[in-house]
C-alpha positions as CSV (number, residue, x, y, z in Angstrom):
1,M,-52.1,-120.2,17.9
2,D,-53.6,-123.4,16.5
3,I,-54.8,-123.0,13.0
4,E,-56.8,-126.6,12.1
5,D,-58.6,-127.8,9.4
6,I,-61.2,-130.5,9.5
7,V,-59.8,-133.9,11.3
8,G,-61.6,-137.0,10.1
9,R,-62.1,-139.9,7.8
10,G,-65.2,-140.2,7.0
11,P,-67.3,-137.7,4.3
12,V,-67.0,-134.6,4.5
13,A,-68.6,-131.6,3.0
14,N,-66.9,-128.9,1.0
15,R,-66.0,-125.8,2.8
16,D,-64.6,-122.6,1.7
17,A,-61.6,-120.8,3.9
18,K,-63.8,-118.9,5.7
19,D,-64.6,-122.3,7.4
20,I,-61.6,-123.1,8.7
21,K,-61.8,-122.9,12.4
22,I,-59.3,-120.7,13.9
23,R,-58.7,-121.3,17.4
24,T,-56.2,-119.5,19.8
25,R,-54.8,-120.8,23.0
26,K,-53.1,-118.5,25.8
27,Q,-49.2,-118.5,25.1
28,L,-46.7,-117.8,27.7
29,P,-45.1,-114.4,27.6
30,K,-41.7,-116.1,26.2
31,A,-43.5,-117.9,23.4
32,A,-45.8,-114.8,22.9
33,E,-42.4,-112.8,22.4
34,E,-40.8,-115.3,20.5
35,A,-44.0,-115.4,18.3
36,A,-43.7,-111.8,17.4
37,N,-40.0,-111.7,16.4
38,V,-40.8,-114.2,13.7
39,D,-43.8,-112.8,12.5
40,S,-41.7,-109.6,11.6
41,M,-39.5,-111.8,9.1
42,V,-40.4,-111.6,5.4
43,P,-41.5,-115.0,4.5
44,G,-39.0,-117.1,2.6
45,V,-36.1,-114.7,2.5
46,G,-33.2,-116.2,4.5
47,Q,-35.1,-119.2,5.8
48,K,-34.1,-122.8,4.8
49,V,-36.0,-125.5,4.8
50,W,-35.1,-129.3,4.9
51,V,-37.2,-132.2,3.5
52,R,-36.8,-135.5,4.3
53,T,-38.8,-138.2,2.6
54,W,-39.5,-141.7,3.9
55,G,-41.2,-144.8,1.9
56,C,-42.8,-145.2,-2.1
57,S,-42.0,-142.7,-5.1
58,H,-45.6,-141.3,-4.7
59,N,-43.5,-140.3,-1.3
60,T,-40.7,-138.6,-3.3
61,S,-43.0,-137.3,-5.7
62,D,-45.2,-135.3,-3.2
63,S,-41.7,-134.4,-1.7
64,E,-40.4,-133.0,-4.8
65,Y,-43.7,-131.0,-5.3
66,M,-43.6,-129.4,-1.9
67,A,-39.4,-128.2,-2.3
68,G,-40.3,-126.7,-5.8
69,L,-43.0,-124.6,-4.2
70,L,-40.9,-123.9,-1.3
71,H,-38.4,-122.8,-3.6
72,K,-40.4,-120.5,-5.9
73,A,-41.6,-118.6,-2.9
74,G,-38.0,-118.2,-2.1
75,Y,-36.8,-120.6,0.6
76,D,-33.4,-122.5,0.5
77,V,-34.1,-126.0,0.4
78,L,-31.2,-128.3,1.8
79,K,-30.0,-131.4,1.6
80,E,-29.0,-131.8,5.5
81,G,-31.4,-130.7,8.4
82,E,-28.5,-129.4,10.4
83,N,-28.5,-126.0,9.5
84,A,-32.1,-125.4,8.2
85,D,-35.0,-123.8,10.3
86,V,-37.6,-125.8,9.2
87,W,-37.9,-129.5,8.5
88,V,-40.6,-130.5,7.0
89,L,-40.7,-134.7,7.5
90,N,-42.8,-136.8,4.8
91,S,-43.5,-140.0,6.1
92,C,-44.5,-143.5,5.6
93,T,-47.1,-145.6,7.4
94,V,-46.3,-148.7,5.5
95,K,-44.0,-150.1,8.0
96,T,-43.5,-149.5,11.5
97,P,-39.7,-148.9,11.4
98,S,-40.2,-146.1,9.4
99,E,-42.5,-144.6,11.8
100,Q,-40.3,-144.8,14.2
101,Q,-37.9,-143.3,12.7
102,A,-39.9,-140.0,12.2
103,N,-40.8,-140.1,15.4
104,N,-37.4,-140.0,16.8
105,L,-36.5,-137.0,14.0
106,V,-39.2,-135.1,15.7
107,V,-37.8,-135.5,19.1
108,Q,-34.4,-134.5,17.8
109,G,-35.6,-131.7,16.0
110,Q,-37.2,-130.0,18.6
111,E,-34.6,-130.1,21.1
112,Q,-32.4,-128.5,18.0
113,G,-35.3,-125.9,18.3
114,K,-36.2,-126.8,15.1
115,K,-39.8,-126.2,13.9
116,I,-41.5,-129.4,12.5
117,I,-44.1,-130.1,10.0
118,M,-44.9,-133.8,9.5
119,A,-46.4,-134.9,5.8
120,G,-47.4,-138.0,4.4
121,C,-49.3,-141.0,5.4
122,V,-48.4,-141.3,9.2
123,S,-49.7,-137.8,10.3
124,Q,-53.1,-138.0,7.5
125,A,-53.8,-141.3,9.0
126,A,-53.1,-141.1,12.9
127,P,-52.7,-137.2,13.6
128,S,-53.9,-137.4,17.1
129,E,-50.5,-139.5,18.1
130,P,-49.0,-138.1,21.1
131,W,-45.9,-137.5,19.6
132,L,-47.6,-135.4,16.7
133,Q,-49.7,-133.3,19.1
134,N,-46.8,-130.3,19.0
135,V,-45.7,-130.1,15.1
136,S,-47.6,-128.7,12.2
137,I,-49.3,-131.3,9.9
138,V,-50.4,-130.9,6.3
139,G,-52.0,-133.8,4.9
140,V,-51.4,-136.0,1.6
141,K,-54.1,-133.6,-0.2
142,Q,-52.6,-130.3,0.8
143,I,-49.1,-130.6,-0.2
144,D,-49.6,-127.7,-2.8
145,R,-50.3,-125.4,0.5
146,I,-47.0,-126.2,1.9
147,V,-45.7,-122.7,1.7
148,E,-48.9,-121.2,3.6
149,V,-47.8,-124.1,6.7
150,V,-44.1,-123.0,6.6
151,E,-45.0,-119.6,7.0
152,E,-47.7,-120.0,9.9
153,T,-45.1,-122.1,11.5
154,L,-42.2,-119.8,11.5
155,K,-45.0,-117.5,13.1
156,G,-45.0,-119.8,16.5
157,N,-48.6,-121.2,15.2
158,K,-49.4,-124.6,15.1
159,V,-51.2,-125.8,11.6
160,R,-53.0,-128.5,11.0
161,L,-54.2,-129.2,7.2
162,L,-56.1,-132.9,6.9
163,T,-59.1,-132.9,4.9
164,R,-59.1,-134.8,2.0
165,N,-62.3,-133.4,0.7
166,R,-60.5,-131.0,-2.1
167,P,-59.4,-132.2,-5.4
168,D,-55.3,-133.1,-5.6
169,A,-52.4,-130.9,-6.1
170,L,-51.9,-130.3,-9.8
171,L,-49.6,-132.3,-11.7
172,S,-47.8,-129.0,-13.1
173,L,-46.9,-127.5,-10.0
174,P,-43.3,-126.5,-9.6
175,K,-40.8,-129.3,-8.8
176,M,-37.6,-129.9,-7.4
177,R,-36.2,-133.2,-8.3
178,K,-34.3,-135.6,-6.5
179,N,-32.8,-136.2,-9.6
180,E,-33.0,-133.6,-12.7
181,L,-32.7,-136.2,-14.9
182,I,-36.0,-138.4,-13.7
183,E,-39.8,-137.6,-13.3
184,V,-41.4,-139.3,-10.9
185,L,-45.3,-139.1,-12.1
186,S,-47.8,-139.8,-9.9
187,I,-50.8,-141.3,-11.8
188,S,-53.3,-141.6,-9.0
189,T,-54.3,-141.8,-5.4
190,G,-55.4,-143.9,-3.5
191,C,-56.5,-147.6,-4.3
192,L,-59.3,-149.9,-4.5
193,N,-58.2,-152.5,-2.1
194,N,-58.8,-153.1,1.6
195,C,-56.1,-155.1,2.8
196,T,-56.1,-156.2,6.4
197,Y,-52.3,-155.1,7.4
198,C,-52.1,-151.8,5.5
199,K,-52.9,-148.7,6.9
200,T,-52.3,-146.4,3.4
201,K,-55.8,-146.6,2.6
202,M,-56.6,-144.9,6.0
203,A,-54.0,-142.0,4.6
204,R,-54.6,-142.2,1.1
205,G,-58.5,-142.9,0.5
206,D,-60.2,-144.9,-2.4
207,L,-58.8,-144.7,-6.0
208,V,-58.7,-141.1,-7.8
209,S,-57.2,-141.6,-10.9
210,Y,-55.6,-138.1,-12.3
211,P,-56.8,-137.6,-16.2
212,L,-55.0,-139.0,-19.3
213,E,-54.6,-135.6,-21.0
214,D,-52.9,-134.1,-18.0
215,L,-50.7,-137.4,-17.3
216,V,-49.4,-136.8,-21.0
217,E,-49.1,-133.4,-21.0
218,Q,-46.8,-133.3,-17.7
219,A,-44.4,-135.7,-19.0
220,R,-44.3,-134.4,-22.6
221,A,-43.2,-131.2,-20.6
222,A,-41.0,-133.1,-18.6
223,F,-39.3,-134.6,-21.2
224,H,-39.2,-131.9,-23.9
225,D,-38.9,-128.6,-21.8
226,E,-37.2,-129.9,-18.5
227,G,-34.9,-132.4,-20.4
228,V,-35.7,-135.6,-18.1
229,K,-34.4,-138.8,-19.4
230,E,-36.4,-141.4,-17.6
231,L,-39.9,-141.0,-16.5
232,W,-41.4,-143.4,-13.1
233,L,-44.9,-144.1,-13.5
234,T,-46.2,-144.4,-9.6
235,S,-48.9,-144.8,-7.2
236,E,-50.1,-146.9,-4.9
237,D,-51.1,-149.5,-7.7
238,L,-50.2,-148.8,-10.5
239,G,-52.6,-151.3,-12.6
240,A,-55.7,-149.9,-11.1
241,W,-55.2,-146.3,-12.6
242,G,-58.9,-145.8,-14.8
243,R,-61.2,-148.0,-13.4
244,D,-62.4,-144.7,-11.6
245,I,-63.0,-142.7,-14.7
246,N,-63.8,-145.6,-17.3
247,L,-60.4,-146.3,-18.6
248,V,-58.2,-149.1,-18.1
249,L,-53.9,-148.4,-17.7
250,P,-53.2,-149.5,-20.9
251,D,-55.1,-146.9,-22.3
252,L,-52.7,-144.3,-20.6
253,L,-49.4,-146.5,-21.4
254,N,-50.2,-146.3,-25.0
255,A,-50.9,-142.8,-25.0
256,L,-47.7,-142.0,-22.8
257,V,-44.8,-144.0,-25.3
258,K,-46.2,-141.4,-28.0
259,V,-44.2,-138.8,-26.2
260,I,-41.0,-140.0,-25.1
261,P,-37.9,-138.5,-27.4
262,D,-35.7,-141.3,-28.5
263,G,-32.8,-141.9,-26.2
264,C,-35.1,-141.6,-23.3
265,M,-36.9,-144.3,-21.1
266,M,-40.0,-145.0,-19.1
267,R,-40.4,-147.5,-15.9
268,L,-43.2,-148.8,-14.7
269,G,-44.3,-149.1,-10.9
270,M,-45.9,-151.5,-8.6
271,T,-48.6,-153.0,-9.8
272,N,-51.0,-155.6,-8.0
273,P,-51.6,-158.8,-9.4
274,P,-55.4,-158.3,-9.7
275,Y,-55.5,-155.3,-12.1
276,I,-53.2,-156.4,-14.7
277,L,-54.4,-159.9,-15.1
278,D,-57.1,-158.7,-17.8
279,H,-54.5,-157.3,-19.8
280,L,-51.4,-159.4,-20.3
281,E,-50.9,-159.4,-23.7
282,E,-50.8,-155.4,-23.9
283,I,-48.8,-154.7,-20.9
284,A,-46.3,-157.3,-22.5
285,E,-46.5,-155.2,-25.5
286,I,-45.8,-152.1,-23.7
287,L,-42.7,-153.4,-22.0
288,N,-41.0,-154.9,-25.7
289,N,-41.2,-151.2,-26.7
290,P,-37.5,-150.5,-27.1
291,K,-38.4,-146.8,-24.9
292,V,-40.1,-148.8,-21.9
293,Y,-38.0,-150.3,-19.6
294,A,-38.7,-154.6,-19.4
295,F,-39.2,-154.2,-15.7
296,L,-42.2,-155.1,-13.6
297,H,-42.7,-154.7,-9.8
298,I,-46.0,-157.0,-8.7
299,P,-45.6,-157.5,-4.9
300,V,-46.9,-161.0,-4.2
301,Q,-46.9,-160.9,-0.6
302,S,-47.1,-164.8,0.1
303,A,-47.2,-167.9,-2.2
304,S,-50.1,-169.0,0.4
305,D,-53.8,-169.1,-0.8
306,A,-54.9,-169.1,3.0
307,V,-52.8,-166.3,4.2
308,L,-53.3,-164.5,0.7
309,T,-57.3,-164.4,1.8
310,D,-56.8,-163.2,5.6
311,M,-54.8,-160.4,4.0
312,K,-57.4,-159.9,1.6
313,R,-55.7,-159.5,-1.1
314,E,-58.1,-160.8,-4.1
315,Y,-55.7,-162.6,-5.8
316,S,-54.2,-166.6,-5.6
317,R,-50.8,-167.9,-5.7
318,R,-51.9,-169.3,-9.4
319,H,-53.1,-165.5,-10.5
320,F,-49.6,-164.2,-9.6
321,E,-47.3,-167.3,-11.7
322,Q,-50.0,-166.8,-14.3
323,I,-48.4,-162.7,-14.8
324,A,-45.0,-163.8,-13.7
325,D,-44.8,-166.8,-16.0
326,Y,-46.7,-165.0,-19.1
327,M,-44.4,-161.9,-18.9
328,I,-41.6,-164.3,-18.8
329,E,-42.2,-166.2,-21.8
330,N,-43.2,-162.8,-23.5
331,V,-41.1,-160.2,-22.4
332,P,-37.3,-161.2,-23.2
333,N,-35.0,-161.3,-20.2
334,I,-37.8,-159.1,-18.1
335,Y,-36.8,-158.1,-14.3
336,I,-39.6,-159.1,-11.9
337,A,-39.3,-157.3,-8.5
338,T,-41.5,-158.4,-5.9
339,D,-42.6,-158.4,-2.0
340,M,-42.7,-160.7,1.0
341,I,-44.5,-160.1,4.2
342,L,-43.1,-162.9,6.8
343,A,-45.1,-163.9,10.1
344,F,-48.1,-162.4,9.2
345,P,-50.6,-163.3,12.3
346,T,-51.9,-166.7,10.3
347,E,-49.0,-167.9,8.7
348,T,-48.4,-171.3,9.5
349,L,-44.8,-172.8,8.9
350,E,-46.2,-175.0,5.9
351,D,-47.3,-171.5,4.5
352,F,-43.7,-170.0,5.0
353,E,-42.4,-172.6,3.2
354,E,-44.6,-171.8,0.2
355,S,-43.2,-168.8,-0.3
356,M,-39.9,-170.2,-0.3
357,E,-40.7,-172.7,-2.7
358,L,-41.9,-169.5,-4.7
359,V,-38.8,-167.7,-4.2
360,R,-36.8,-170.9,-5.2
361,K,-38.9,-171.1,-8.6
362,Y,-38.5,-167.5,-9.9
363,K,-35.3,-166.4,-8.0
364,F,-36.5,-162.7,-8.2
365,P,-33.4,-160.6,-8.5
366,S,-35.1,-157.8,-6.3
367,L,-37.3,-159.1,-3.3
368,F,-38.1,-156.7,-0.7
369,I,-38.2,-159.2,2.4
370,N,-40.8,-157.6,5.1
371,Q,-41.5,-158.5,8.7
372,Y,-45.3,-158.3,9.7
373,Y,-45.3,-155.4,11.9
374,P,-49.0,-154.5,13.3
375,R,-50.3,-151.1,12.1
376,S,-52.8,-149.5,14.6
377,G,-56.2,-149.4,13.1
378,T,-55.9,-152.2,10.9
379,P,-58.1,-155.4,11.4
380,A,-54.8,-157.3,11.5
381,A,-53.5,-155.5,14.3
382,R,-56.2,-157.3,16.3
383,L,-54.8,-160.8,15.8
384,K,-52.1,-162.7,17.8
385,K,-48.7,-161.6,16.7
386,I,-46.3,-164.8,15.9
387,D,-43.5,-164.7,18.3
388,T,-40.7,-162.1,17.0
389,V,-38.1,-165.2,17.6
390,E,-39.8,-167.3,15.3
391,A,-40.9,-164.2,13.0
392,R,-37.1,-163.3,12.8
393,K,-36.0,-167.2,12.1
394,R,-38.4,-166.8,9.0
395,T,-36.7,-163.5,7.7
396,A,-33.6,-164.8,8.4
397,A,-34.2,-167.7,6.0
398,M,-35.4,-165.9,3.7
399,S,-33.1,-163.3,3.6
400,E,-30.6,-165.9,3.3
401,L,-32.2,-168.2,0.5
402,F,-32.0,-164.7,-1.7
403,R,-28.5,-163.9,-1.0
404,S,-27.7,-167.8,-2.2
405,Y,-28.5,-166.8,-6.0
406,T,-27.6,-164.3,-8.1
407,R,-29.1,-163.0,-12.0
408,F,-25.6,-161.7,-12.3
409,T,-23.6,-164.4,-12.7
410,E,-20.0,-164.7,-14.2
411,D,-20.9,-166.4,-17.1
412,R,-22.0,-162.9,-18.3
413,I,-18.7,-161.3,-18.3
414,G,-17.9,-160.1,-21.5
415,E,-21.6,-159.4,-22.4
416,I,-22.1,-155.8,-24.4
417,H,-24.8,-153.5,-23.1
418,N,-26.5,-150.2,-24.1
419,V,-26.9,-148.4,-20.8
420,L,-28.5,-145.0,-19.8
421,V,-26.4,-143.8,-16.7
422,T,-28.6,-141.4,-14.6
423,E,-26.9,-140.9,-11.3
424,I,-23.7,-141.3,-9.1
425,A,-23.0,-144.6,-7.8
426,A,-22.5,-144.6,-3.7
427,D,-19.0,-145.1,-3.9
428,K,-18.6,-141.6,-6.2
429,I,-16.3,-143.6,-8.8
430,H,-19.0,-145.1,-10.9
431,G,-22.2,-143.9,-12.8
432,V,-25.4,-146.1,-12.2
433,G,-26.6,-147.0,-15.4
434,H,-29.6,-149.3,-16.7
435,N,-29.8,-151.6,-19.6
436,K,-33.4,-152.4,-21.5
437,S,-34.0,-155.1,-18.5
438,Y,-33.2,-152.1,-16.1
439,E,-30.2,-154.1,-14.7
440,Q,-28.2,-152.2,-13.1
441,I,-24.5,-151.6,-14.8
442,L,-21.6,-149.3,-13.0
443,V,-19.8,-147.6,-15.2
444,P,-16.2,-146.0,-14.4
445,L,-17.5,-142.0,-14.1
446,E,-14.4,-140.6,-15.9
447,H,-15.7,-142.6,-19.3
448,C,-19.5,-141.8,-19.2
449,K,-22.1,-138.8,-18.8
450,M,-25.2,-138.1,-16.6
451,G,-28.3,-138.8,-19.2
452,E,-26.7,-140.1,-21.9
453,W,-26.2,-143.6,-23.5
454,I,-23.1,-146.0,-23.6
455,E,-22.1,-148.8,-25.2
456,V,-20.4,-151.3,-22.2
457,R,-18.6,-154.2,-21.6
458,I,-19.3,-156.2,-18.5
459,T,-16.1,-156.9,-16.7
460,S,-17.3,-158.2,-13.3
461,V,-20.6,-159.1,-11.6
462,T,-22.1,-158.7,-8.0
463,K,-25.1,-159.6,-6.5
464,F,-27.0,-156.6,-7.6
465,S,-25.2,-155.3,-10.6
466,M,-22.8,-155.5,-13.2
467,I,-19.6,-153.4,-13.8
468,S,-18.5,-152.4,-16.9
469,T,-16.2,-150.6,-18.8
470,P,-17.1,-148.6,-22.5
471,T,-16.1,-150.8,-25.6
472,S,-14.9,-147.8,-27.1
473,L,-11.5,-148.3,-24.8
474,P,-8.8,-150.7,-26.0
475,R,-9.7,-154.3,-24.2
476,D,-7.1,-156.0,-22.4
477,D,-8.1,-159.2,-22.4
478,V,-6.5,-160.0,-18.9
479,D,-9.3,-157.6,-17.6
480,F,-11.8,-160.8,-18.6
481,L,-9.8,-163.9,-17.0
482,P,-11.6,-165.4,-14.5
483,W,-8.8,-164.7,-11.6
484,K,-9.8,-161.0,-12.2
485,N,-12.9,-161.4,-10.3
486,S,-11.1,-163.7,-7.4
487,P,-9.8,-161.7,-3.9
488,Y,-6.3,-163.0,-4.8
489,W,-6.2,-161.3,-8.4
490,M,-3.2,-159.0,-6.9
491,F,-1.0,-161.7,-6.5
492,F,-1.2,-162.9,-10.1
493,Y,1.6,-160.6,-11.5
494,P,4.4,-161.4,-9.0
495,M,3.8,-165.1,-8.8
496,T,3.9,-165.2,-12.9
497,L,7.0,-162.9,-12.4
498,F,8.4,-165.9,-10.2
499,T,7.4,-168.7,-12.4
500,L,9.0,-167.3,-15.2
501,V,12.6,-166.4,-13.3
502,L,12.5,-170.3,-12.4
503,F,11.5,-171.2,-15.6
504,S,14.6,-169.1,-17.1
505,L,17.0,-170.2,-14.6
506,Y,16.4,-174.0,-15.5
507,Y,16.8,-173.3,-19.1
508,Y,19.8,-171.7,-18.5
509,D,21.4,-174.5,-16.4
510,R,20.3,-177.2,-18.9
511,F,20.7,-175.9,-22.2
512,V,23.2,-173.0,-22.1
513,S,25.8,-173.7,-19.1
514,P,25.4,-176.7,-17.8
515,G,26.2,-176.4,-13.8
516,F,25.1,-173.2,-13.4
517,L,22.6,-174.0,-10.6
518,E,25.0,-176.2,-8.6
519,T,27.8,-173.6,-8.8
520,W,25.8,-170.2,-8.0
521,L,22.3,-171.4,-6.6
522,P,23.3,-174.3,-4.4
523,F,20.7,-174.2,-2.6
524,L,18.2,-174.8,-5.6
525,V,19.8,-178.3,-6.3
526,N,18.5,-181.3,-4.6
527,S,21.7,-183.6,-3.9
528,D,19.6,-186.8,-4.3
529,T,18.1,-185.6,-7.7
530,D,19.6,-184.3,-10.9
531,D,16.3,-182.7,-11.8
532,F,18.1,-179.2,-12.1
533,H,21.7,-180.6,-12.7
534,H,22.9,-181.9,-16.2
535,E,26.1,-184.5,-16.4
């Protein structure tokens, strides 16, 4: 049986549940028997669901809501898909590789007999893709109905809920956080832009801002009732929040900082340049607040004005530099991240060099380098692509430039920082913490607690982080010598011991027992000199 909602990108009239079209197809006898068996199950009892997420923090937030609703309904939400009955795949349409991964996982799941539900921007923007025809789909504005979709899918039905003509899911829905210490809060959906390369607009639509009061209450509840330590604000474009409800981003930020408890922090998400140009002073003031990370993610995408025009980005390189320069001057030690799209169809070698120039100028500590991939249905997809070899060459060149510098230089060894530790590092022996500038600092797990601040001293540095030890531990000065960061440091102790032995032997032969070396260690004595022999 197919249960379908409205599919379409144009304006859609409001419809009640009775208007939803239900279509039945003739099933093979075996399929009908399996559906009947599944239908006898009690939904949620003993059934396992795996939620897999690609893409931005907004997608992460959506997955947390879906997992929370499923958990509340009695389903076991697993971290791996192997033992799950149902796979919920929350997809991202920004990059072709992410979409291909989702495609591959659908095939893999079907081969293993899993029930597949596609969520996110890929299935919302292109539900007619051939590889999506035999799976259930839950649209980006339908995540609050995930339990219904799972139940129907387990019964053998194919469900497709895609209409965007309904209110967004409530912020107060149950959540199962990926990290229980971090509240990922979507402040809006959709955007105001029409970038020629981006397919997200086809999935998320125009800007719809959540009400200020609802966002503040969700943040307050997360901090005070649920014990989170960090608040991450996310959306397709943070800076555009409020433009549709006669408010601006500083209005929201000033209200949110008032409910952040001592010892907790807020991090701003991605914001495009046009919407913060009018509020540089207010944004800088917020970033200087002791409860807000001095971190800003501003995707420039290209430093060529010609390419930016072709992308319909609605700003110039000068606008981006105006924002970056102001923040660097007015927010001490600010951490600025950005994105680059390389080999856009109209990008010339001169355009590419302008982007390289911008990276050399600002030495961005986080730089997301993306080779352009055409997204079906977008205006840029109709343009002639740059040769793949040339595209990869440009991507490699910028990647090499990015690897050639670091924010975390060796002269920072010995610095003291206060860091909030919120997760465990991939090596399983360090906790991951951040200081006020959102610099990543690793702390030995045995010396830190999740969700707590700790004062640390930097002991070594890497490209992407600094490694530390608590200042409360006795300081071993040897740990702060430059050789400690050398790959040959393990030879220091034996070489030191060897040198001391030689010096002791020389001293004994020279001043205590002349002739000792010649008698007992003749191989150390050069017969042509008296360096080791005393007459």
